N, C-alpha and C positions, 0 to 999 in steps of 0.2 A: 372651511375653505379646504381643499384637498391639493396636494403637490401635483404639479403637472411634469413630466418626465420628458426631457429632450430624447429625441428618437434614435440619434447615433450614440453608440459608446466608442470611447477612445483607448488607445494602447497606453497613454501616459498621464500622470495626473496633470502635468503641466498643460497638455493640451485641453483638458476639460476645464483646467482652471482658465486658460484663456477666453474661452468660451463663456464660462460663468462671469468674467468681468465684462466681457462685451454685452451680455445680457443686462447687467447692471448698469451700465454705462449708455449705451447707445439704442435702447428702445425709443427714445424721444425723437429719433431720426424717422422712425416709421409711423409715428404718430401715436403709439401706445404709451401709458405709463409705466414707470419701472415697477418690477415686482417687489413685493414685500420682502421676500427672503430668497436667496440664492444659495444652492449648497453643491457641493461636488461629492457623489458618492462612488463606493466600489462595489462593482458586482460580484456575484459568486465565483465568477470565472476569473477574476482579477483585473477586468476592464474597468474604464472610470467613466461616469456619467454626470449629468448635471439635471438637476430638478429644481423647481422654483413655485414659489406662492404668488398667484396672479394678485 
């Protein structure tokens, strides 16, 4: 499996962390199974993003 990267990058790690937690907890609402792993990463320019394994 390959990592899937969320489209948007965020200014703070807190914002990306909130999205990561939402991905972990709320996917059942949309009829999807929770991903195997969710991580927050920092880009080269210092912004934060979220990646997950489906």
